[in-house]
C-alpha positions as CSV (number, residue, x, y, z in Angstrom):
1,M,-0.1,-12.3,16.4
2,C,-0.4,-13.4,13.4
3,D,2.5,-14.6,10.8
4,V,0.3,-14.2,7.1
5,E,3.0,-16.3,5.8
6,C,1.3,-19.2,7.7
7,S,-2.3,-20.3,7.0
8,E,-3.1,-21.9,10.2
9,E,-2.4,-18.7,12.1
10,I,-4.6,-16.5,9.8
11,H,-6.9,-19.5,10.6
12,R,-6.6,-19.2,14.4
13,L,-6.9,-15.7,13.9
14,R,-9.7,-16.1,12.5
15,D,-10.8,-18.0,15.0
16,E,-9.9,-16.2,17.6
17,V,-11.8,-12.9,16.5
18,A,-15.4,-14.7,16.2
19,K,-15.2,-15.7,19.6
20,N,-16.4,-11.9,20.6
21,H,-17.0,-11.0,16.9
22,K,-20.2,-12.4,14.9
23,C,-20.5,-10.1,12.8
24,L,-17.3,-7.5,11.2
25,N,-18.4,-4.2,9.4
26,G,-14.8,-3.9,8.1
27,L,-11.4,-4.9,7.8
28,V,-8.4,-3.3,7.2
29,H,-5.0,-4.8,5.6
30,S,-2.4,-3.1,6.3
31,I,1.0,-4.9,5.9
32,A,3.5,-5.3,3.6
33,F,7.8,-6.8,3.2
34,A,10.5,-6.8,1.5
35,N,14.0,-8.7,2.3
36,Y,15.9,-5.7,2.0
37,S,19.1,-6.8,3.8
38,A,21.2,-7.2,1.1
39,G,21.2,-3.8,0.8
40,P,19.5,-1.9,-2.5
41,K,20.5,-4.3,-5.9
42,P,19.2,-3.7,-9.4
43,F,15.8,-5.0,-10.1
44,H,17.0,-7.9,-12.6
45,E,19.1,-9.1,-9.6
46,T,16.0,-9.5,-7.4
47,L,16.0,-13.3,-5.8
48,K,13.6,-15.4,-6.7
49,D,12.6,-16.3,-2.9
50,D,12.4,-12.4,-1.8
51,F,10.0,-11.4,-4.5
52,L,8.0,-14.1,-4.0
53,Q,7.9,-13.7,0.2
54,S,6.7,-9.9,-0.5
55,V,4.3,-11.0,-3.3
56,H,3.1,-13.5,-0.7
57,I,3.1,-11.1,2.5
58,T,2.0,-7.9,1.1
59,C,-0.7,-9.0,-1.9
60,Y,-2.0,-12.8,-1.4
61,S,-2.0,-12.2,3.0
62,L,-4.5,-10.0,2.0
63,I,-6.4,-12.4,-0.6
64,E,-6.0,-15.7,2.4
65,L,-7.6,-13.2,4.7
66,A,-10.4,-12.3,3.0
67,G,-11.2,-16.0,2.4
68,A,-10.4,-16.9,6.3
69,F,-13.1,-14.0,7.5
70,K,-15.8,-14.7,4.8
71,P,-18.0,-16.2,7.3
72,L,-17.6,-13.1,9.7
73,L,-17.9,-10.2,7.2
74,D,-21.5,-8.3,7.3
75,T,-22.9,-8.6,3.5
76,R,-22.5,-5.2,3.2
77,A,-19.1,-5.2,4.7
78,S,-15.7,-2.8,3.4
79,V,-12.2,-4.3,3.1
80,V,-9.7,-1.5,2.9
81,T,-5.7,-2.0,2.1
82,V,-3.3,0.1,1.8
83,S,-1.3,0.6,-1.3
84,I,0.9,3.2,-2.5
85,S,0.3,6.2,-4.9
86,T,1.7,4.9,-8.2
87,T,3.6,1.6,-9.2
88,R,3.9,3.0,-13.0
89,M,7.2,4.7,-11.3
90,A,10.5,3.1,-11.1
91,A,11.9,4.3,-7.9
92,E,15.1,1.8,-7.9
93,N,15.2,2.2,-3.9
94,Y,12.1,0.8,-3.5
95,G,12.5,-2.4,-5.7
96,F,10.3,-5.4,-6.1
97,M,8.1,-4.0,-3.4
98,A,6.6,-1.6,-6.1
99,P,5.3,-5.3,-8.5
100,A,4.0,-6.4,-4.9
101,K,1.6,-3.7,-4.4
102,A,0.6,-3.7,-8.4
103,A,-0.4,-7.4,-7.4
104,L,-2.2,-6.4,-4.7
105,D,-4.1,-3.3,-6.6
106,S,-4.7,-5.8,-9.2
107,S,-6.2,-8.0,-6.6
108,I,-8.9,-5.3,-5.3
109,C,-10.8,-5.4,-8.6
110,F,-10.8,-9.5,-8.6
111,L,-11.8,-9.9,-4.9
112,A,-14.5,-7.7,-5.0
113,K,-15.8,-9.5,-8.3
114,S,-15.8,-12.8,-6.6
115,F,-17.3,-11.6,-3.3
116,S,-19.9,-9.8,-5.8
117,A,-21.6,-13.5,-6.3
118,F,-22.7,-13.8,-2.8
119,S,-22.7,-10.4,-1.6
120,E,-21.7,-6.7,-1.3
121,V,-18.9,-6.3,0.4
122,R,-16.7,-3.5,-0.8
123,F,-13.1,-4.1,-1.3
124,N,-10.7,-0.7,-2.1
125,S,-7.6,0.8,-1.3
126,V,-5.9,3.8,0.0
127,N,-2.8,4.4,-2.5
128,A,-0.8,7.2,-0.4
129,G,2.1,8.8,-1.2
130,L,5.6,8.8,0.9
131,L,5.1,8.8,4.6
132,K,7.2,9.2,7.5
133,T,6.6,5.3,9.7
134,S,8.7,2.7,10.9
135,A,8.2,0.7,8.4
136,S,9.6,3.2,5.8
137,A,12.5,3.4,7.5
138,G,13.8,0.3,6.4
139,I,14.0,1.3,3.1
140,P,16.9,2.4,1.2
141,G,17.6,6.2,0.7
142,Y,13.5,6.8,1.9
143,I,14.6,9.5,3.4
144,D,16.0,11.5,0.9
145,S,13.3,9.9,-1.5
146,Y,10.8,11.5,1.3
147,L,12.2,15.0,1.6
148,Y,12.4,14.9,-2.6
149,A,8.4,13.6,-2.6
150,E,7.4,16.7,0.0
151,R,9.2,19.3,-2.5
152,L,6.7,17.9,-5.1
153,T,3.5,18.0,-2.6
154,L,1.4,21.3,-4.0
155,R,1.2,21.9,-0.7
156,K,4.9,21.9,0.3
157,R,4.0,19.7,3.1
158,A,4.5,16.0,3.2
159,L,1.4,13.7,3.8
160,E,0.4,12.8,7.1
161,T,-0.4,8.9,8.4
162,S,-3.4,10.7,10.0
163,E,-4.7,11.7,6.4
164,V,-4.3,8.0,5.1
165,A,-6.1,6.8,8.6
166,H,-9.0,9.5,7.6
167,A,-9.6,8.0,3.9
168,A,-9.7,4.4,5.1
169,V,-12.6,5.5,7.6
170,F,-14.2,7.2,5.2
171,L,-14.0,4.0,2.5
172,L,-15.4,1.6,5.7
173,S,-18.0,3.3,6.2
174,E,-21.4,3.8,4.4
175,R,-20.7,7.0,3.0
176,A,-18.4,4.9,0.7
177,S,-21.6,2.9,-0.2
178,G,-20.7,3.2,-3.7
179,I,-17.5,3.1,-4.2
180,N,-15.6,-0.1,-5.1
181,A,-12.8,-2.2,-6.6
182,Q,-11.4,1.6,-6.6
183,G,-8.2,2.6,-5.1
184,L,-8.2,6.0,-3.9
185,V,-5.1,8.4,-4.4
186,L,-3.5,10.7,-1.8
187,D,-0.2,12.2,-2.6
188,A,-1.2,15.7,-2.0
189,G,-0.9,16.7,-5.1
190,M,2.8,15.3,-6.0
191,S,1.6,13.5,-9.2
192,V,0.8,16.1,-10.8
193,N,3.8,18.1,-9.5
194,Y,6.9,17.0,-11.4
195,F,7.7,20.0,-13.3
196,D,7.4,22.5,-10.3
197,R,9.5,25.4,-11.4
198,E,11.9,25.2,-7.9
199,I,12.4,21.5,-8.4
200,V,12.8,22.2,-12.2
201,A,15.8,25.0,-11.8
202,H,17.2,23.5,-9.2
203,G,17.7,20.0,-11.1
204,V,19.0,22.1,-14.7
205,R,21.2,24.5,-12.6
206,P,24.9,23.9,-14.1
207,S,27.1,21.6,-11.3
208,P,30.7,23.7,-10.0
209,A,32.6,24.0,-12.1
210,K,35.4,21.2,-10.7
211,D,39.2,22.3,-10.8
212,D,41.1,19.9,-13.7
């Protein structure tokens, strides 16, 4: 258990891990949060406290964890975080989580550069498309977005959590030793298929006429 908003808990976690593991070859960061309790709002109405909390948990936690666990990381260790397939799409229901993930994506290259001064520790991210998870269920309107994204994939089948896990394992392994400061996109081809003819036809089909 670790509340990443509390520095003392991060250091407590590091000390607990150190009791049983003197050296770590890998670290996976898979945590994000956005307070949607008030329901969806226009982005310009985002509350400062909600935005900063999201960045703190989603992005800064990786920076602080990397710093805290630095003494335990092998000089050739791999750190992997989980991001999203793109932060350049204004999905209204995803709100301020996307900018928080954009900060996370940017932090990857800065952490890789910073650690390169004294090690070969690698920092990469798995940038996943829409997934069916308990966490995503808390995003307003997510189910409709998930079903739409599934239709946009080239295989017409949504990305699976196991596929994201496999990609993370690859980035943790020595087989990915030449990959650093990168985001590995997993979206089952969704990003190249926005003009799928079936989706386009459905989107431009005239709406049924309404009686006056």
